[in-house]
C-alpha positions in Angstrom: 122.8 56.0 75.3 119.4 55.7 76.9 116.9 53.4 75.3 113.3 54.7 75.5 111.1 52.1 77.3 108.1 53.1 75.2 109.4 53.2 71.6 112.9 51.7 71.8 114.6 54.8 70.4 118.3 55.4 71.4 118.7 58.8 73.0 121.8 60.7 74.0 122.6 60.7 77.7 121.7 64.4 78.2 118.1 63.8 77.0 115.4 63.8 79.7 112.6 63.0 77.3 112.7 60.7 74.2 113.4 62.7 71.0 111.3 60.3 69.0 108.1 59.9 71.1 108.5 62.4 74.0 108.3 59.9 76.8 110.0 60.4 80.1 113.4 58.7 79.9 113.7 58.3 83.7 111.4 55.3 83.2 114.1 53.6 81.1 116.2 50.8 82.6 119.2 52.7 81.2 118.5 55.7 83.3 121.1 56.4 86.0 121.9 59.3 88.3 125.0 59.9 86.2 122.7 61.4 83.6 121.5 64.1 85.9 123.5 67.3 85.5 123.6 70.1 88.0 123.7 73.8 86.9 127.1 75.4 87.5 
């Protein structure tokens, strides 16, 4: 789970933006390259 650094909402790893406030989750300390998916 990725915690939004703005509102604290827990988001699923496939999210790029917070589903609660819309903030960019790449700013979160939980963000990691493992959450980036390449197209097949």
